mmCIF file of the N, C-alpha and C atoms, coordinates in Angstrom:
data_MODEL
# 
_entry.id   MODEL 
# 
loop_
_atom_site.group_PDB 
_atom_site.id 
_atom_site.type_symbol 
_atom_site.label_atom_id 
_atom_site.label_alt_id 
_atom_site.label_comp_id 
_atom_site.label_asym_id 
_atom_site.label_entity_id 
_atom_site.label_seq_id 
_atom_site.pdbx_PDB_ins_code 
_atom_site.Cartn_x 
_atom_site.Cartn_y 
_atom_site.Cartn_z 
_atom_site.occupancy 
_atom_site.B_iso_or_equiv 
_atom_site.pdbx_formal_charge 
_atom_site.auth_seq_id 
_atom_site.auth_comp_id 
_atom_site.auth_asym_id 
_atom_site.auth_atom_id 
_atom_site.pdbx_PDB_model_num 
ATOM 1   N N  . UNK A 1 1  ? -6.938 -20.817 -0.601  1.00 0.00 ? 1  UNK A N  1 
ATOM 2   C CA . UNK A 1 1  ? -6.466 -20.873 -1.968  1.00 0.00 ? 1  UNK A CA 1 
ATOM 3   C C  . UNK A 1 1  ? -5.865 -22.252 -2.196  1.00 0.00 ? 1  UNK A C  1 
ATOM 4   N N  . UNK A 1 2  ? -6.194 -22.839 -3.314  1.00 0.00 ? 2  UNK A N  1 
ATOM 5   C CA . UNK A 1 2  ? -5.734 -24.192 -3.577  1.00 0.00 ? 2  UNK A CA 1 
ATOM 6   C C  . UNK A 1 2  ? -4.256 -24.217 -3.980  1.00 0.00 ? 2  UNK A C  1 
ATOM 7   N N  . UNK A 1 3  ? -3.674 -25.367 -3.834  1.00 0.00 ? 3  UNK A N  1 
ATOM 8   C CA . UNK A 1 3  ? -2.260 -25.542 -4.171  1.00 0.00 ? 3  UNK A CA 1 
ATOM 9   C C  . UNK A 1 3  ? -2.021 -25.324 -5.661  1.00 0.00 ? 3  UNK A C  1 
ATOM 10  N N  . UNK A 1 4  ? -2.982 -25.722 -6.474  1.00 0.00 ? 4  UNK A N  1 
ATOM 11  C CA . UNK A 1 4  ? -2.849 -25.527 -7.912  1.00 0.00 ? 4  UNK A CA 1 
ATOM 12  C C  . UNK A 1 4  ? -2.797 -24.043 -8.270  1.00 0.00 ? 4  UNK A C  1 
ATOM 13  N N  . UNK A 1 5  ? -3.604 -23.241 -7.607  1.00 0.00 ? 5  UNK A N  1 
ATOM 14  C CA . UNK A 1 5  ? -3.599 -21.802 -7.849  1.00 0.00 ? 5  UNK A CA 1 
ATOM 15  C C  . UNK A 1 5  ? -2.268 -21.186 -7.447  1.00 0.00 ? 5  UNK A C  1 
ATOM 16  N N  . UNK A 1 6  ? -1.720 -21.616 -6.331  1.00 0.00 ? 6  UNK A N  1 
ATOM 17  C CA . UNK A 1 6  ? -0.431 -21.105 -5.872  1.00 0.00 ? 6  UNK A CA 1 
ATOM 18  C C  . UNK A 1 6  ? 0.670  -21.450 -6.872  1.00 0.00 ? 6  UNK A C  1 
ATOM 19  N N  . UNK A 1 7  ? 0.652  -22.679 -7.371  1.00 0.00 ? 7  UNK A N  1 
ATOM 20  C CA . UNK A 1 7  ? 1.660  -23.096 -8.343  1.00 0.00 ? 7  UNK A CA 1 
ATOM 21  C C  . UNK A 1 7  ? 1.521  -22.293 -9.639  1.00 0.00 ? 7  UNK A C  1 
ATOM 22  N N  . UNK A 1 8  ? 0.291  -22.064 -10.074 1.00 0.00 ? 8  UNK A N  1 
ATOM 23  C CA . UNK A 1 8  ? 0.068  -21.295 -11.298 1.00 0.00 ? 8  UNK A CA 1 
ATOM 24  C C  . UNK A 1 8  ? 0.576  -19.865 -11.132 1.00 0.00 ? 8  UNK A C  1 
ATOM 25  N N  . UNK A 1 9  ? 0.320  -19.241 -9.975  1.00 0.00 ? 9  UNK A N  1 
ATOM 26  C CA . UNK A 1 9  ? 0.783  -17.870 -9.732  1.00 0.00 ? 9  UNK A CA 1 
ATOM 27  C C  . UNK A 1 9  ? 2.306  -17.810 -9.756  1.00 0.00 ? 9  UNK A C  1 
ATOM 28  N N  . UNK A 1 10 ? 2.957  -18.777 -9.144  1.00 0.00 ? 10 UNK A N  1 
ATOM 29  C CA . UNK A 1 10 ? 4.420  -18.797 -9.126  1.00 0.00 ? 10 UNK A CA 1 
ATOM 30  C C  . UNK A 1 10 ? 4.968  -18.984 -10.550 1.00 0.00 ? 10 UNK A C  1 
ATOM 31  N N  . UNK A 1 11 ? 4.360  -19.876 -11.317 1.00 0.00 ? 11 UNK A N  1 
ATOM 32  C CA . UNK A 1 11 ? 4.813  -20.100 -12.687 1.00 0.00 ? 11 UNK A CA 1 
ATOM 33  C C  . UNK A 1 11 ? 4.595  -18.865 -13.560 1.00 0.00 ? 11 UNK A C  1 
ATOM 34  N N  . UNK A 1 12 ? 3.454  -18.221 -13.430 1.00 0.00 ? 12 UNK A N  1 
ATOM 35  C CA . UNK A 1 12 ? 3.185  -17.025 -14.231 1.00 0.00 ? 12 UNK A CA 1 
ATOM 36  C C  . UNK A 1 12 ? 4.169  -15.910 -13.867 1.00 0.00 ? 12 UNK A C  1 
ATOM 37  N N  . UNK A 1 13 ? 4.408  -15.714 -12.575 1.00 0.00 ? 13 UNK A N  1 
ATOM 38  C CA . UNK A 1 13 ? 5.368  -14.689 -12.163 1.00 0.00 ? 13 UNK A CA 1 
ATOM 39  C C  . UNK A 1 13 ? 6.759  -15.007 -12.691 1.00 0.00 ? 13 UNK A C  1 
ATOM 40  N N  . UNK A 1 14 ? 7.146  -16.272 -12.666 1.00 0.00 ? 14 UNK A N  1 
ATOM 41  C CA . UNK A 1 14 ? 8.455  -16.664 -13.182 1.00 0.00 ? 14 UNK A CA 1 
ATOM 42  C C  . UNK A 1 14 ? 8.588  -16.450 -14.677 1.00 0.00 ? 14 UNK A C  1 
ATOM 43  N N  . UNK A 1 15 ? 7.542  -16.787 -15.415 1.00 0.00 ? 15 UNK A N  1 
ATOM 44  C CA . UNK A 1 15 ? 7.587  -16.602 -16.871 1.00 0.00 ? 15 UNK A CA 1 
ATOM 45  C C  . UNK A 1 15 ? 7.632  -15.118 -17.223 1.00 0.00 ? 15 UNK A C  1 
ATOM 46  N N  . UNK A 1 16 ? 6.819  -14.311 -16.540 1.00 0.00 ? 16 UNK A N  1 
ATOM 47  C CA . UNK A 1 16 ? 6.835  -12.863 -16.796 1.00 0.00 ? 16 UNK A CA 1 
ATOM 48  C C  . UNK A 1 16 ? 8.198  -12.278 -16.460 1.00 0.00 ? 16 UNK A C  1 
ATOM 49  N N  . UNK A 1 17 ? 8.781  -12.683 -15.340 1.00 0.00 ? 17 UNK A N  1 
ATOM 50  C CA . UNK A 1 17 ? 10.108 -12.193 -14.968 1.00 0.00 ? 17 UNK A CA 1 
ATOM 51  C C  . UNK A 1 17 ? 11.155 -12.632 -15.983 1.00 0.00 ? 17 UNK A C  1 
ATOM 52  N N  . UNK A 1 18 ? 11.064 -13.862 -16.459 1.00 0.00 ? 18 UNK A N  1 
ATOM 53  C CA . UNK A 1 18 ? 11.997 -14.345 -17.473 1.00 0.00 ? 18 UNK A CA 1 
ATOM 54  C C  . UNK A 1 18 ? 11.866 -13.556 -18.771 1.00 0.00 ? 18 UNK A C  1 
ATOM 55  N N  . UNK A 1 19 ? 10.616 -13.296 -19.182 1.00 0.00 ? 19 UNK A N  1 
ATOM 56  C CA . UNK A 1 19 ? 10.401 -12.522 -20.403 1.00 0.00 ? 19 UNK A CA 1 
ATOM 57  C C  . UNK A 1 19 ? 10.967 -11.114 -20.285 1.00 0.00 ? 19 UNK A C  1 
ATOM 58  N N  . UNK A 1 20 ? 10.739 -10.484 -19.138 1.00 0.00 ? 20 UNK A N  1 
ATOM 59  C CA . UNK A 1 20 ? 11.261 -9.133  -18.929 1.00 0.00 ? 20 UNK A CA 1 
ATOM 60  C C  . UNK A 1 20 ? 12.786 -9.148  -18.946 1.00 0.00 ? 20 UNK A C  1 
ATOM 61  N N  . UNK A 1 21 ? 13.374 -10.104 -18.243 1.00 0.00 ? 21 UNK A N  1 
ATOM 62  C CA . UNK A 1 21 ? 14.840 -10.168 -18.180 1.00 0.00 ? 21 UNK A CA 1 
ATOM 63  C C  . UNK A 1 21 ? 15.463 -10.541 -19.519 1.00 0.00 ? 21 UNK A C  1 
ATOM 64  N N  . UNK A 1 22 ? 14.754 -11.299 -20.335 1.00 0.00 ? 22 UNK A N  1 
ATOM 65  C CA . UNK A 1 22 ? 15.316 -11.750 -21.608 1.00 0.00 ? 22 UNK A CA 1 
ATOM 66  C C  . UNK A 1 22 ? 15.160 -10.744 -22.734 1.00 0.00 ? 22 UNK A C  1 
ATOM 67  N N  . UNK A 1 23 ? 14.026 -10.078 -22.784 1.00 0.00 ? 23 UNK A N  1 
ATOM 68  C CA . UNK A 1 23 ? 13.710 -9.292  -23.971 1.00 0.00 ? 23 UNK A CA 1 
ATOM 69  C C  . UNK A 1 23 ? 13.697 -7.782  -23.775 1.00 0.00 ? 23 UNK A C  1 
ATOM 70  N N  . UNK A 1 24 ? 13.777 -7.299  -22.557 1.00 0.00 ? 24 UNK A N  1 
ATOM 71  C CA . UNK A 1 24 ? 13.838 -5.861  -22.325 1.00 0.00 ? 24 UNK A CA 1 
ATOM 72  C C  . UNK A 1 24 ? 15.274 -5.516  -21.944 1.00 0.00 ? 24 UNK A C  1 
ATOM 73  N N  . UNK A 1 25 ? 15.932 -4.680  -22.728 1.00 0.00 ? 25 UNK A N  1 
ATOM 74  C CA . UNK A 1 25 ? 17.334 -4.347  -22.414 1.00 0.00 ? 25 UNK A CA 1 
ATOM 75  C C  . UNK A 1 25 ? 17.423 -3.443  -21.174 1.00 0.00 ? 25 UNK A C  1 
ATOM 76  N N  . UNK A 1 26 ? 18.124 -3.949  -20.174 1.00 0.00 ? 26 UNK A N  1 
ATOM 77  C CA . UNK A 1 26 ? 18.356 -3.208  -18.930 1.00 0.00 ? 26 UNK A CA 1 
ATOM 78  C C  . UNK A 1 26 ? 19.766 -3.516  -18.450 1.00 0.00 ? 26 UNK A C  1 
ATOM 79  N N  . UNK A 1 27 ? 20.242 -2.657  -17.564 1.00 0.00 ? 27 UNK A N  1 
ATOM 80  C CA . UNK A 1 27 ? 21.526 -2.936  -16.933 1.00 0.00 ? 27 UNK A CA 1 
ATOM 81  C C  . UNK A 1 27 ? 21.385 -4.163  -16.038 1.00 0.00 ? 27 UNK A C  1 
ATOM 82  N N  . UNK A 1 28 ? 22.484 -4.863  -15.837 1.00 0.00 ? 28 UNK A N  1 
ATOM 83  C CA . UNK A 1 28 ? 22.483 -6.068  -15.021 1.00 0.00 ? 28 UNK A CA 1 
ATOM 84  C C  . UNK A 1 28 ? 22.053 -5.769  -13.585 1.00 0.00 ? 28 UNK A C  1 
ATOM 85  N N  . UNK A 1 29 ? 22.434 -4.603  -13.060 1.00 0.00 ? 29 UNK A N  1 
ATOM 86  C CA . UNK A 1 29 ? 22.075 -4.224  -11.700 1.00 0.00 ? 29 UNK A CA 1 
ATOM 87  C C  . UNK A 1 29 ? 20.561 -4.083  -11.545 1.00 0.00 ? 29 UNK A C  1 
ATOM 88  N N  . UNK A 1 30 ? 19.922 -3.460  -12.537 1.00 0.00 ? 30 UNK A N  1 
ATOM 89  C CA . UNK A 1 30 ? 18.475 -3.283  -12.481 1.00 0.00 ? 30 UNK A CA 1 
ATOM 90  C C  . UNK A 1 30 ? 17.767 -4.632  -12.584 1.00 0.00 ? 30 UNK A C  1 
ATOM 91  N N  . UNK A 1 31 ? 18.275 -5.530  -13.418 1.00 0.00 ? 31 UNK A N  1 
ATOM 92  C CA . UNK A 1 31 ? 17.695 -6.864  -13.525 1.00 0.00 ? 31 UNK A CA 1 
ATOM 93  C C  . UNK A 1 31 ? 17.784 -7.613  -12.198 1.00 0.00 ? 31 UNK A C  1 
ATOM 94  N N  . UNK A 1 32 ? 18.926 -7.491  -11.534 1.00 0.00 ? 32 UNK A N  1 
ATOM 95  C CA . UNK A 1 32 ? 19.091 -8.159  -10.244 1.00 0.00 ? 32 UNK A CA 1 
ATOM 96  C C  . UNK A 1 32 ? 18.143 -7.590  -9.197  1.00 0.00 ? 32 UNK A C  1 
ATOM 97  N N  . UNK A 1 33 ? 17.965 -6.278  -9.187  1.00 0.00 ? 33 UNK A N  1 
ATOM 98  C CA . UNK A 1 33 ? 17.047 -5.646  -8.235  1.00 0.00 ? 33 UNK A CA 1 
ATOM 99  C C  . UNK A 1 33 ? 15.616 -6.084  -8.530  1.00 0.00 ? 33 UNK A C  1 
ATOM 100 N N  . UNK A 1 34 ? 15.230 -6.101  -9.799  1.00 0.00 ? 34 UNK A N  1 
ATOM 101 C CA . UNK A 1 34 ? 13.891 -6.530  -10.181 1.00 0.00 ? 34 UNK A CA 1 
ATOM 102 C C  . UNK A 1 34 ? 13.633 -7.978  -9.769  1.00 0.00 ? 34 UNK A C  1 
ATOM 103 N N  . UNK A 1 35 ? 14.596 -8.839  -10.006 1.00 0.00 ? 35 UNK A N  1 
ATOM 104 C CA . UNK A 1 35 ? 14.461 -10.241 -9.616  1.00 0.00 ? 35 UNK A CA 1 
ATOM 105 C C  . UNK A 1 35 ? 14.320 -10.376 -8.107  1.00 0.00 ? 35 UNK A C  1 
ATOM 106 N N  . UNK A 1 36 ? 15.120 -9.644  -7.355  1.00 0.00 ? 36 UNK A N  1 
ATOM 107 C CA . UNK A 1 36 ? 15.052 -9.713  -5.896  1.00 0.00 ? 36 UNK A CA 1 
ATOM 108 C C  . UNK A 1 36 ? 13.703 -9.211  -5.385  1.00 0.00 ? 36 UNK A C  1 
ATOM 109 N N  . UNK A 1 37 ? 13.200 -8.143  -5.970  1.00 0.00 ? 37 UNK A N  1 
ATOM 110 C CA . UNK A 1 37 ? 11.912 -7.603  -5.533  1.00 0.00 ? 37 UNK A CA 1 
ATOM 111 C C  . UNK A 1 37 ? 10.793 -8.608  -5.801  1.00 0.00 ? 37 UNK A C  1 
ATOM 112 N N  . UNK A 1 38 ? 10.792 -9.219  -6.968  1.00 0.00 ? 38 UNK A N  1 
ATOM 113 C CA . UNK A 1 38 ? 9.758  -10.199 -7.299  1.00 0.00 ? 38 UNK A CA 1 
ATOM 114 C C  . UNK A 1 38 ? 9.839  -11.405 -6.375  1.00 0.00 ? 38 UNK A C  1 
ATOM 115 N N  . UNK A 1 39 ? 11.031 -11.880 -6.094  1.00 0.00 ? 39 UNK A N  1 
ATOM 116 C CA . UNK A 1 39 ? 11.192 -13.028 -5.197  1.00 0.00 ? 39 UNK A CA 1 
ATOM 117 C C  . UNK A 1 39 ? 10.726 -12.675 -3.788  1.00 0.00 ? 39 UNK A C  1 
ATOM 118 N N  . UNK A 1 40 ? 11.065 -11.507 -3.298  1.00 0.00 ? 40 UNK A N  1 
ATOM 119 C CA . UNK A 1 40 ? 10.640 -11.094 -1.957  1.00 0.00 ? 40 UNK A CA 1 
ATOM 120 C C  . UNK A 1 40 ? 9.121  -10.988 -1.888  1.00 0.00 ? 40 UNK A C  1 
ATOM 121 N N  . UNK A 1 41 ? 8.509  -10.398 -2.914  1.00 0.00 ? 41 UNK A N  1 
ATOM 122 C CA . UNK A 1 41 ? 7.050  -10.283 -2.934  1.00 0.00 ? 41 UNK A CA 1 
ATOM 123 C C  . UNK A 1 41 ? 6.395  -11.666 -2.949  1.00 0.00 ? 41 UNK A C  1 
ATOM 124 N N  . UNK A 1 42 ? 6.932  -12.578 -3.749  1.00 0.00 ? 42 UNK A N  1 
ATOM 125 C CA . UNK A 1 42 ? 6.369  -13.924 -3.791  1.00 0.00 ? 42 UNK A CA 1 
ATOM 126 C C  . UNK A 1 42 ? 6.527  -14.654 -2.463  1.00 0.00 ? 42 UNK A C  1 
ATOM 127 N N  . UNK A 1 43 ? 7.661  -14.508 -1.810  1.00 0.00 ? 43 UNK A N  1 
ATOM 128 C CA . UNK A 1 43 ? 7.880  -15.168 -0.520  1.00 0.00 ? 43 UNK A CA 1 
ATOM 129 C C  . UNK A 1 43 ? 6.924  -14.623 0.539   1.00 0.00 ? 43 UNK A C  1 
ATOM 130 N N  . UNK A 1 44 ? 6.768  -13.306 0.578   1.00 0.00 ? 44 UNK A N  1 
ATOM 131 C CA . UNK A 1 44 ? 5.843  -12.714 1.552   1.00 0.00 ? 44 UNK A CA 1 
ATOM 132 C C  . UNK A 1 44 ? 4.417  -13.154 1.258   1.00 0.00 ? 44 UNK A C  1 
ATOM 133 N N  . UNK A 1 45 ? 4.035  -13.182 -0.012  1.00 0.00 ? 45 UNK A N  1 
ATOM 134 C CA . UNK A 1 45 ? 2.701  -13.621 -0.389  1.00 0.00 ? 45 UNK A CA 1 
ATOM 135 C C  . UNK A 1 45 ? 2.472  -15.074 0.016   1.00 0.00 ? 45 UNK A C  1 
ATOM 136 N N  . UNK A 1 46 ? 3.470  -15.947 -0.223  1.00 0.00 ? 46 UNK A N  1 
ATOM 137 C CA . UNK A 1 46 ? 3.346  -17.354 0.172   1.00 0.00 ? 46 UNK A CA 1 
ATOM 138 C C  . UNK A 1 46 ? 3.246  -17.511 1.684   1.00 0.00 ? 46 UNK A C  1 
ATOM 139 N N  . UNK A 1 47 ? 4.033  -16.726 2.425   1.00 0.00 ? 47 UNK A N  1 
ATOM 140 C CA . UNK A 1 47 ? 3.958  -16.803 3.881   1.00 0.00 ? 47 UNK A CA 1 
ATOM 141 C C  . UNK A 1 47 ? 2.586  -16.371 4.384   1.00 0.00 ? 47 UNK A C  1 
ATOM 142 N N  . UNK A 1 48 ? 2.008  -15.374 3.755   1.00 0.00 ? 48 UNK A N  1 
ATOM 143 C CA . UNK A 1 48 ? 0.658  -14.940 4.127   1.00 0.00 ? 48 UNK A CA 1 
ATOM 144 C C  . UNK A 1 48 ? -0.375 -15.997 3.766   1.00 0.00 ? 48 UNK A C  1 
ATOM 145 N N  . UNK A 1 49 ? -0.236 -16.627 2.612   1.00 0.00 ? 49 UNK A N  1 
ATOM 146 C CA . UNK A 1 49 ? -1.198 -17.633 2.182   1.00 0.00 ? 49 UNK A CA 1 
ATOM 147 C C  . UNK A 1 49 ? -1.178 -18.865 3.085   1.00 0.00 ? 49 UNK A C  1 
ATOM 148 N N  . UNK A 1 50 ? -0.005 -19.219 3.575   1.00 0.00 ? 50 UNK A N  1 
ATOM 149 C CA . UNK A 1 50 ? 0.101  -20.375 4.454   1.00 0.00 ? 50 UNK A CA 1 
ATOM 150 C C  . UNK A 1 50 ? -0.106 -20.017 5.922   1.00 0.00 ? 50 UNK A C  1 
ATOM 151 N N  . UNK A 1 51 ? -0.384 -18.751 6.205   1.00 0.00 ? 51 UNK A N  1 
ATOM 152 C CA . UNK A 1 51 ? -0.723 -18.349 7.554   1.00 0.00 ? 51 UNK A CA 1 
ATOM 153 C C  . UNK A 1 51 ? 0.448  -18.108 8.474   1.00 0.00 ? 51 UNK A C  1 
ATOM 154 N N  . UNK A 1 52 ? 1.633  -18.034 7.941   1.00 0.00 ? 52 UNK A N  1 
ATOM 155 C CA . UNK A 1 52 ? 2.808  -17.814 8.776   1.00 0.00 ? 52 UNK A CA 1 
ATOM 156 C C  . UNK A 1 52 ? 2.858  -16.362 9.251   1.00 0.00 ? 52 UNK A C  1 
ATOM 157 N N  . UNK A 1 53 ? 2.461  -15.459 8.393   1.00 0.00 ? 53 UNK A N  1 
ATOM 158 C CA . UNK A 1 53 ? 2.481  -14.035 8.733   1.00 0.00 ? 53 UNK A CA 1 
ATOM 159 C C  . UNK A 1 53 ? 1.054  -13.522 8.930   1.00 0.00 ? 53 UNK A C  1 
ATOM 160 N N  . UNK A 1 54 ? 0.391  -14.007 9.977   1.00 0.00 ? 54 UNK A N  1 
ATOM 161 C CA . UNK A 1 54 ? -0.982 -13.580 10.229  1.00 0.00 ? 54 UNK A CA 1 
ATOM 162 C C  . UNK A 1 54 ? -1.090 -12.109 10.573  1.00 0.00 ? 54 UNK A C  1 
ATOM 163 N N  . UNK A 1 55 ? -0.040 -11.554 11.127  1.00 0.00 ? 55 UNK A N  1 
ATOM 164 C CA . UNK A 1 55 ? -0.103 -10.149 11.524  1.00 0.00 ? 55 UNK A CA 1 
ATOM 165 C C  . UNK A 1 55 ? -0.157 -9.219  10.319  1.00 0.00 ? 55 UNK A C  1 
ATOM 166 N N  . UNK A 1 56 ? 0.291  -9.676  9.139   1.00 0.00 ? 56 UNK A N  1 
ATOM 167 C CA . UNK A 1 56 ? 0.259  -8.840  7.945   1.00 0.00 ? 56 UNK A CA 1 
ATOM 168 C C  . UNK A 1 56 ? -1.133 -8.770  7.303   1.00 0.00 ? 56 UNK A C  1 
ATOM 169 N N  . UNK A 1 57 ? -2.066 -9.610  7.748   1.00 0.00 ? 57 UNK A N  1 
ATOM 170 C CA . UNK A 1 57 ? -3.396 -9.583  7.162   1.00 0.00 ? 57 UNK A CA 1 
ATOM 171 C C  . UNK A 1 57 ? -4.152 -8.316  7.536   1.00 0.00 ? 57 UNK A C  1 
ATOM 172 N N  . UNK A 1 58 ? -3.771 -7.667  8.627   1.00 0.00 ? 58 UNK A N  1 
ATOM 173 C CA . UNK A 1 58 ? -4.434 -6.440  9.046   1.00 0.00 ? 58 UNK A CA 1 
ATOM 174 C C  . UNK A 1 58 ? -3.864 -5.206  8.363   1.00 0.00 ? 58 UNK A C  1 
ATOM 175 N N  . UNK A 1 59 ? -2.747 -5.327  7.685   1.00 0.00 ? 59 UNK A N  1 
ATOM 176 C CA . UNK A 1 59 ? -2.109 -4.207  7.005   1.00 0.00 ? 59 UNK A CA 1 
ATOM 177 C C  . UNK A 1 59 ? -2.736 -4.070  5.625   1.00 0.00 ? 59 UNK A C  1 
ATOM 178 N N  . UNK A 1 60 ? -3.187 -2.856  5.315   1.00 0.00 ? 60 UNK A N  1 
ATOM 179 C CA . UNK A 1 60 ? -3.744 -2.623  3.979   1.00 0.00 ? 60 UNK A CA 1 
ATOM 180 C C  . UNK A 1 60 ? -2.731 -1.842  3.147   1.00 0.00 ? 60 UNK A C  1 
ATOM 181 N N  . UNK A 1 61 ? -2.656 -2.208  1.888   1.00 0.00 ? 61 UNK A N  1 
ATOM 182 C CA . UNK A 1 61 ? -1.715 -1.557  0.976   1.00 0.00 ? 61 UNK A CA 1 
ATOM 183 C C  . UNK A 1 61 ? -2.487 -0.779  -0.054  1.00 0.00 ? 61 UNK A C  1 
# 
């Protein structure tokens, strides 16, 4: 996957998260949990894309 694609995915996820946090009324706790989940998913995805977590490639979701 090219670097441009990775940057676009990160930007799109950030914009979607910002839109959800800005325009959907939720408790602050739920917003924090949602933000943490999105960040964790992005970090794991990036680690897999760069080959750091090769063992996760065999796990199917």
